[in-house]
C-alpha positions in Angstrom: 55.5 -6.6 20.9 53.1 -4.8 18.1 50.6 -7.4 19.5 50.9 -7.0 22.9 50.4 -3.1 22.5 46.9 -3.5 20.3 45.9 -7.5 19.8 43.4 -6.1 17.3 45.8 -4.7 14.9 44.9 -6.0 11.7 47.3 -8.0 9.4 47.5 -5.6 7.0 48.4 -3.1 9.4 51.1 -5.1 10.8 52.8 -5.8 7.4 53.0 -1.9 6.6 54.7 -1.5 9.7 57.3 -4.6 9.4 57.7 -4.7 5.7 56.1 -8.2 4.8 53.7 -9.4 3.2 49.7 -10.4 4.7 50.2 -13.7 3.8 53.0 -13.8 5.9 52.4 -12.0 9.0 48.8 -14.4 8.8 51.4 -17.5 8.5 53.7 -16.0 11.9 50.6 -15.2 13.8 49.1 -18.9 13.1 52.9 -20.6 13.5 52.8 -18.5 17.4 49.8 -20.1 18.2 49.9 -23.7 16.8 53.3 -23.4 18.9 51.7 -22.1 22.2 53.9 -18.8 22.0 49.9 -17.2 22.0 47.4 -18.5 23.7 45.1 -15.7 23.8 44.3 -12.0 22.8 42.5 -10.5 25.7 40.1 -7.0 25.8 40.4 -5.8 29.6 40.0 -2.6 31.9 42.8 -0.9 31.7 44.8 -0.3 34.3 44.9 3.0 34.2 40.9 3.3 34.1 40.8 0.9 37.5 43.7 3.9 39.0 45.2 -0.2 40.0 49.2 -0.5 41.4 51.2 -3.0 39.0 54.3 -4.6 41.4 56.4 -6.9 41.4 58.3 -9.5 43.7 60.5 -11.4 42.9 63.7 -13.1 44.7 65.1 -16.5 45.9 62.4 -18.9 46.7 63.1 -21.9 49.2 60.0 -23.4 48.4 60.6 -27.0 46.4 56.9 -27.1 45.2 56.1 -27.6 41.3 52.9 -26.6 41.8 54.0 -22.6 43.3 52.3 -21.2 40.4 49.1 -22.1 41.3 49.0 -21.9 45.0 50.6 -18.2 43.7 47.2 -17.8 41.5 44.7 -18.7 44.1 44.9 -14.6 45.0 42.9 -12.7 43.2 45.9 -9.9 42.5 48.1 -12.4 41.0 48.8 -12.0 37.1 52.4 -14.0 36.4 54.2 -16.1 37.6 58.0 -16.9 36.2 60.6 -19.3 37.3 64.3 -18.9 36.3 67.6 -20.2 37.3 69.2 -20.4 40.5 65.3 -20.9 42.0 64.7 -17.3 41.6 60.7 -16.4 41.5 58.9 -13.4 39.4 55.4 -13.0 40.6 53.2 -9.9 39.4 50.3 -8.6 40.8 47.5 -5.9 40.1 46.5 -4.2 43.8 43.2 -1.7 43.3 44.6 0.6 46.4 48.0 0.4 48.5 47.1 -0.9 51.5 46.4 -4.5 50.2 50.9 -4.2 49.0 51.8 -5.1 52.8 49.2 -8.7 52.9 50.0 -9.5 49.2 53.7 -9.5 50.3 52.9 -11.1 53.3 50.9 -14.4 51.3 53.6 -14.0 48.1 57.0 -14.4 50.8 55.0 -17.4 52.8 53.3 -19.9 50.0 56.7 -19.1 48.1 59.0 -19.2 51.1 61.1 -15.8 50.3 63.0 -15.0 53.3 64.1 -11.5 51.9 62.2 -10.7 48.6 62.5 -7.3 46.5 59.5 -5.4 46.0 58.7 -2.9 43.0 56.3 -0.5 42.6 55.7 0.1 39.3 55.4 4.2 39.2 52.0 5.4 40.4 49.4 8.2 38.7 48.0 10.5 40.7 45.1 9.1 42.7 42.0 10.5 41.3 38.9 9.7 39.4 39.2 8.9 35.8 37.2 11.3 34.2 36.4 9.0 31.5 34.0 5.9 32.7 32.6 3.0 30.8 29.0 2.3 29.7 27.4 -0.6 30.3 27.5 -1.8 26.5 31.1 -1.4 27.2 31.3 -4.3 29.9 29.0 -6.1 27.5 31.6 -5.6 24.2 34.8 -6.8 26.3 33.3 -9.5 28.1 32.2 -10.9 24.5 36.0 -10.2 23.6 37.7 -11.2 26.8 39.5 -14.5 25.1 39.2 -13.6 21.2 40.2 -9.6 20.6 40.7 -10.5 17.5 37.0 -11.2 17.0 34.8 -9.3 14.3 32.8 -6.8 15.1 30.0 -8.2 13.5 29.9 -11.1 15.6 30.2 -9.0 19.0 27.7 -7.3 17.6 25.0 -10.5 17.4 26.4 -11.2 21.4 25.4 -7.9 22.6 22.5 -7.0 20.9 23.6 -4.0 18.8 25.2 -2.6 15.4 28.3 -3.8 14.5 28.8 0.0 13.7 28.2 0.4 17.5 30.4 -2.1 18.3 33.4 -0.9 16.7 32.3 3.1 17.3 32.3 1.8 21.2 35.7 0.2 21.3 37.3 3.0 19.2 36.5 5.5 22.0 37.8 3.1 24.8 40.9 2.9 23.1 41.2 6.4 22.4 40.2 7.7 26.2 42.6 4.6 27.8 39.9 2.4 29.3 40.4 -0.3 27.9 44.0 -2.2 26.8 44.7 -5.2 24.0 46.6 -7.7 24.3 47.9 -11.2 24.2 48.7 -13.7 27.1 52.2 -14.6 25.6 54.7 -17.5 26.4 57.9 -16.7 25.5 59.1 -20.3 27.1 57.3 -21.7 24.3 59.5 -20.6 22.0 63.7 -21.7 21.1 64.6 -18.7 21.3 65.9 -17.5 25.4 64.3 -14.9 27.2 66.9 -13.3 30.2 66.0 -11.1 32.6 68.5 -8.5 33.1 68.5 -6.9 36.8 70.9 -3.6 36.2 72.1 -1.7 39.4 72.9 1.4 38.5 76.1 3.5 39.5 76.2 6.4 42.4 75.4 9.8 40.5 73.9 7.8 37.3 70.5 9.1 35.8 68.1 5.9 35.1 66.4 7.6 32.1 69.7 8.4 30.5 71.5 4.5 31.3 68.2 3.1 30.0 67.8 5.8 26.4 71.6 4.4 26.2 70.8 0.9 26.2 67.7 1.0 24.0 70.2 2.6 21.6 72.1 0.4 21.9 70.6 -3.2 22.1 67.8 -2.3 20.2 66.8 -5.3 18.9 67.6 -7.0 22.1 65.2 -5.4 24.3 61.8 -6.3 24.5 60.8 -4.0 27.0 62.2 -2.5 30.4 60.6 -2.1 34.1 61.0 0.4 36.2 59.7 1.6 40.0 59.7 4.3 41.5 60.6 2.7 45.1 63.9 1.4 43.4 65.1 4.6 41.9 68.7 2.6 41.4 67.3 -0.8 39.5 66.0 -0.7 36.3 65.1 -4.8 34.2 65.4 -5.6 31.3 63.6 -8.3 29.4 66.4 -9.3 26.5 65.8 -12.0 23.4 69.1 -13.3 21.8 68.9 -16.8 19.8 71.8 -18.6 22.0 73.1 -18.5 25.4 76.8 -17.6 23.4 75.0 -14.6 21.9 73.5 -13.9 25.8 77.1 -14.1 26.9 78.3 -11.5 24.6 75.4 -9.3 24.9 76.1 -9.4 28.8 79.8 -8.1 28.7 78.6 -5.0 25.8 76.0 -3.6 28.6 77.9 -4.3 31.8 80.2 -1.3 30.1 77.8 0.8 29.4 78.5 4.7 31.5 76.3 4.3 34.4 76.3 0.9 35.6 77.2 -0.8 38.7 76.2 -4.4 38.3 74.1 -6.7 36.7 72.4 -10.0 37.3 70.8 -11.6 34.6 68.1 -14.5 35.5 67.5 -17.0 32.3 63.5 -17.3 32.3 62.4 -21.2 32.2 59.2 -20.9 32.7 55.8 -18.6 33.6 52.1 -18.3 33.4 49.8 -15.4 33.1 46.7 -15.8 34.7 43.5 -14.0 35.4 42.7 -11.5 38.4 40.0 -9.1 39.9 40.5 -7.6 36.7 39.3 -10.0 34.7 36.4 -10.5 37.8 35.1 -6.6 37.0 34.2 -7.3 33.7 31.3 -10.3 34.5 30.1 -9.0 37.6 29.4 -5.9 35.7 28.6 -7.7 32.4 26.4 -10.0 34.7 25.0 -6.3 36.3 23.5 -5.4 33.2 22.4 -8.3 32.4 19.8 -8.7 35.5 18.9 -5.3 34.5 17.8 -6.3 31.1 15.7 -8.9 32.5 
């Protein structure tokens, strides 16, 4: 979770936060990488800087195709596709404008053969020009770090023809102003753990924020993160982690007893795929513009 928030967090910082030695942290990250659980340390322009809209489309799919995720990835808005039990499919997308919503939903419905999908829109920010901006050098730095965000500043400096100090300063500024996101490509299904998506329907009159806070307090060791949607006021999705299916069943029963919850639907994640999108294209397109100007 710490690397999802900032993939450039140092081994020493991770060791301090988690109470382990630097050597132990180094070995665990290497083991996660070798196992294919972490498949990339990424750098991208932030969704905030792009005024992008994040949506989720999910439901039962009638498609029997084993390459459905490959068809869905052809749309440059698709960043995540996952399969779970019962033929349930999850599709995550990034949109430039809300006007792209209907065409994209129709694309997913057609390709995934979803008759009645649920569309969740992440809380929208006020649509206005972002105050800070990225400079030509910033795009070059993000390109150099795109799939290796832990690359030393000295190596990036050679690629972008700047000093290591300048690279470090620009990167710190981008992070401070929420212009860039450093994360990881995380494939939880590559582990032996059980990762589940718990769909929670709230009881009438229940406050979503209060229910979410109660869940996090009671099950902090099992909740990886939660999702809320601005257009689905009575729904909440939790990403749950357990060692075994027996633990998952016990967790399910305990969650149903939390005040404010009407019902839950539990789907075990079978396999997921992460894809590059138009967010990634922007880095390379604007880096090429810089290169042409320089030449």
